[in-house]
C-alpha positions in Angstrom: 15.2 -41.8 33.3 15.0 -38.3 34.7 17.6 -39.3 37.3 20.3 -39.6 34.6 20.0 -35.9 33.7 21.7 -33.0 35.4 20.4 -30.1 33.2 16.9 -29.3 32.0 16.8 -27.1 28.9 13.5 -25.3 28.5 12.8 -23.8 25.1 9.8 -21.5 24.7 8.6 -22.1 21.1 6.0 -20.0 19.2 6.1 -20.7 15.4 9.9 -21.0 15.4 10.3 -24.8 15.0 13.4 -24.6 12.8 15.2 -22.2 15.1 14.4 -24.4 18.1 15.8 -27.5 16.4 19.0 -25.6 15.5 19.3 -24.3 19.1 19.0 -27.8 20.5 21.5 -29.2 18.0 24.1 -26.6 18.8 23.6 -26.9 22.6 24.1 -30.6 22.4 27.1 -30.3 20.0 29.1 -28.2 22.5 28.0 -29.9 25.8 30.5 -32.0 27.6 27.8 -34.6 28.4 24.9 -34.0 26.0 23.3 -37.3 27.2 22.7 -35.6 30.6 20.7 -32.8 29.0 16.9 -33.1 29.3 15.1 -31.2 26.5 11.7 -29.6 27.3 9.9 -27.6 24.6 7.0 -25.5 25.8 4.9 -24.7 22.7 2.8 -21.6 23.0 0.0 -22.6 20.6 2.1 -22.6 17.4 0.1 -22.6 14.1 3.0 -23.6 11.9 4.5 -27.1 11.6 6.6 -26.9 14.8 5.0 -29.8 16.5 5.4 -32.1 13.5 9.0 -31.1 13.2 9.7 -31.9 16.9 8.0 -35.3 16.6 10.0 -36.2 13.5 13.4 -34.6 14.2 13.6 -34.4 18.0 11.7 -37.4 19.3 13.6 -37.4 22.6 12.3 -34.0 23.6 9.4 -33.6 26.0 6.9 -31.3 24.3 4.5 -29.4 26.6 1.7 -28.0 24.4 0.1 -24.9 26.0 -2.7 -24.9 23.4 -2.5 -21.1 23.0 -0.1 -18.2 23.2 -0.1 -17.7 27.0 3.0 -15.5 27.2 6.6 -16.1 28.0 6.4 -16.2 31.8 3.5 -18.7 32.0 5.1 -21.0 29.4 8.5 -20.8 31.2 6.9 -21.7 34.5 5.1 -24.7 32.9 8.6 -26.0 32.0 10.2 -25.1 35.4 7.5 -27.0 37.3 8.5 -30.1 35.5 12.2 -29.8 36.4 13.8 -32.2 38.9 17.4 -31.5 37.8 19.7 -29.2 39.8 20.0 -26.7 37.0 17.4 -25.4 34.5 17.9 -23.1 31.5 15.1 -20.9 30.3 15.9 -20.3 26.7 14.7 -18.3 23.7 14.6 -20.3 20.5 16.7 -17.8 18.6 20.0 -19.0 20.1 23.1 -20.6 18.5 25.6 -22.2 20.9 29.2 -22.1 19.9 30.9 -23.3 23.1 30.0 -25.2 26.3 28.0 -22.2 27.6 25.6 -24.3 29.6 28.3 -26.1 31.6 30.0 -22.8 32.4 26.8 -21.2 33.6 26.0 -24.2 35.8 29.5 -24.1 37.3 29.2 -20.4 38.0 26.0 -21.0 39.9 27.5 -23.7 41.9 30.6 -21.7 42.8 28.6 -18.8 44.3 26.4 -20.0 47.3 24.1 -17.0 46.9 23.6 -17.3 43.1 20.1 -18.0 41.7 20.3 -16.8 38.1 23.0 -16.4 35.6 23.4 -15.2 32.0 26.2 -15.6 29.5 27.7 -13.0 27.2 25.2 -12.5 24.3 26.6 -12.0 20.8 24.8 -10.8 17.7 25.1 -12.6 14.4 28.2 -10.6 13.5 29.7 -11.5 16.9 29.4 -7.9 18.3 28.4 -7.9 21.9 24.8 -7.4 22.8 24.3 -6.1 26.4 23.3 -9.0 28.6 23.7 -7.4 32.1 21.3 -4.5 32.8 20.8 -2.0 35.6 17.7 -1.9 37.8 15.1 0.3 36.1 14.6 3.8 37.5 11.7 6.2 36.6 14.2 9.1 35.9 16.1 7.1 33.3 13.0 5.8 31.7 11.9 9.4 31.0 15.3 10.7 30.0 17.2 7.9 28.2 16.7 4.3 29.4 19.7 3.1 27.4 22.3 5.4 29.0 22.6 3.7 32.5 23.1 0.4 30.7 26.0 1.8 28.7 27.5 3.5 31.8 27.3 0.4 33.9 30.7 -1.1 34.3 30.7 -4.9 34.1 34.0 -6.7 34.0 34.5 -8.7 30.9 37.3 -11.0 32.3 35.5 -12.6 35.2 32.1 -13.5 36.6 30.4 -10.7 38.5 27.2 -9.9 40.3 24.8 -7.7 38.4 21.4 -6.1 39.1 19.6 -7.7 36.1 19.9 -9.6 32.9 18.4 -10.0 29.5 16.3 -13.1 29.5 17.4 -14.8 26.3 19.4 -17.4 28.1 18.8 -17.7 31.9 20.5 -20.4 34.0 18.5 -21.2 37.2 19.7 -22.9 40.4 16.6 -24.9 41.1 17.1 -25.4 44.9 17.6 -21.7 45.5 14.9 -20.4 43.2 12.2 -22.1 45.2 12.7 -19.6 48.0 11.9 -16.7 45.6 9.4 -18.2 43.2 9.2 -18.6 39.5 8.4 -15.9 36.9 5.4 -13.6 37.6 2.8 -14.7 35.1 1.1 -11.2 35.1 3.9 -10.2 32.7 2.9 -11.6 29.3 6.0 -10.6 27.5 8.9 -8.2 28.3 10.1 -7.3 31.8 9.4 -10.7 33.4 13.1 -11.4 33.8 13.6 -7.9 35.2 11.0 -8.5 37.8 12.6 -11.9 38.6 16.0 -10.3 39.1 14.6 -7.6 41.3 13.0 -10.2 43.6 16.3 -12.1 43.7 18.1 -9.0 44.8 15.5 -8.1 47.3 16.2 -11.2 49.4 20.0 -10.7 49.2 20.7 -13.3 46.5 22.8 -12.9 43.4 22.3 -12.6 39.6 25.5 -13.5 37.7 27.0 -12.3 34.5 29.4 -15.0 33.1 31.4 -13.6 30.2 33.4 -16.8 29.7 30.1 -18.3 28.5 28.9 -17.1 25.2 25.9 -17.6 22.9 24.7 -16.0 19.7 21.3 -14.4 20.1 19.3 -13.5 17.0 17.7 -10.6 18.9 14.0 -9.7 18.7 12.8 -12.4 16.3 9.3 -12.4 17.7 9.0 -8.6 18.3 10.4 -7.8 14.8 7.4 -9.6 13.2 4.9 -7.2 14.9 6.8 -4.0 15.8 3.7 -1.9 16.7 2.2 -4.6 19.0 5.7 -5.2 20.5 5.9 -1.6 21.5 2.5 -1.6 23.1 3.5 -4.8 24.9 6.7 -3.3 26.2 5.0 -0.2 27.5 2.3 -2.4 29.2 5.0 -4.5 30.9 7.0 -1.5 31.9 4.0 0.1 33.6 3.2 -3.2 35.4 6.8 -3.4 36.7 6.8 0.1 38.1 3.4 -0.3 39.7 4.6 -3.5 41.4 8.0 -2.2 42.6 7.6 1.6 42.8 4.0 2.3 43.5 1.1 4.4 42.1 2.7 7.9 42.2 6.0 7.0 40.4 3.8 5.0 37.9 1.7 8.2 37.3 4.8 10.3 36.7 6.1 7.7 34.3 2.8 7.4 32.4 2.4 11.1 32.0 6.0 11.7 31.0 6.0 8.9 28.4 2.7 10.0 26.9 3.9 13.5 26.5 7.0 12.2 24.8 4.9 10.1 22.5 2.8 13.2 21.6 6.0 15.0 20.5 7.2 11.9 18.6 3.8 11.6 16.8 3.8 15.2 15.8 7.4 15.1 14.6 6.9 12.0 12.5 3.6 13.2 11.1 5.3 16.3 9.8 8.2 14.3 8.4 5.8 12.0 6.6 4.0 15.0 5.1 7.3 16.7 4.1 8.6 13.5 2.4 5.2 12.8 0.7 4.6 9.7 2.7 8.1 8.1 2.8 7.6 4.5 4.1 10.1 5.0 7.0 8.2 8.0 8.4 4.8 6.7 7.4 5.4 3.5 9.4 6.8 5.3 12.4 3.7 7.6 12.3 1.4 4.6 12.3 3.2 3.1 15.2 3.2 6.2 17.3 -0.5 6.8 16.5 -1.3 3.3 17.9 0.8 3.9 21.0 -0.8 7.4 21.6 -4.3 6.0 21.2 -3.5 3.2 23.6 -2.4 5.7 26.2 -5.5 7.9 25.5 -7.7 4.9 26.3 -5.7 4.2 29.5 -4.0 1.1 28.3 -6.7 -1.4 27.4 -5.6 -5.0 27.3 -4.9 -7.1 24.1 -3.4 -4.3 22.0 -0.1 -6.1 22.4 0.6 -9.8 22.0 -2.1 -11.1 24.3 -4.7 -13.3 22.6 -8.4 -12.6 23.1 -8.9 -15.2 25.8 -5.8 -14.4 27.8 -6.6 -13.2 31.4 -4.3 -10.9 33.2 -4.6 -10.8 37.0 -4.7 -7.5 38.8 -1.4 -6.3 40.4 -0.8 -6.9 44.0 
């Protein structure tokens, strides 16, 4: 049966059963040969009715139950290890396909003999463009304005191009070439795992592609928006892990000190604004978030203040 497929779609589900079903439906609706698409759903310990929905409404899918929320990278790798098809797609569940995006991504990978990963153009619900190609992180820009180099980066919108990195909502993977690099680093629980992957691809002279002719709607930040304070802690944790791995201890120390100082100023400013506005919800919530982040730094970044569940183990960096 597996031999009849040429694409493996890996959806990482965590309490988003309805969104997963819609993503699968739209992917199949716009594929040239939907019968050749193998559907893998890696479920990260959902506590809603996701598994019941898949059994009832998507019986052809292969569901991989992880039993707990083990993070994006570990779940994605569980799916990738089951792939025998030439192309795999690591996918968020908050996607809506409106064209034959997956076919175009697979074609782009095949046409470039050095290509390992590819991303489509990401669109918001209003069809404005969400940046999908991103520059390699640098300590200077992390301290000054991490968004600025992304906006200054010139990426052609009329042709496929090689880029330093991508946003990991929809990642096409050339399975033969990725084995020389390895899968996602499971020490990243959530955030920056795709950035680390792209950095490793570039380090061995391979390519990450941005394919603007392929488009997908991305309902950005669905998981993070439900727990914004925890999401911020998780992002800082992943950012520090990335720079320790790829830059070393001294740049990591500079980054940690600089960001903690900036958090101190943000906390003071929003505390004053909350007092001046008699506890306006906007400033009160911001103050609470910055307080959590500041304390987490003061305690030297203890684990499980982000999304990691109590039993999740995080290996030490290399």
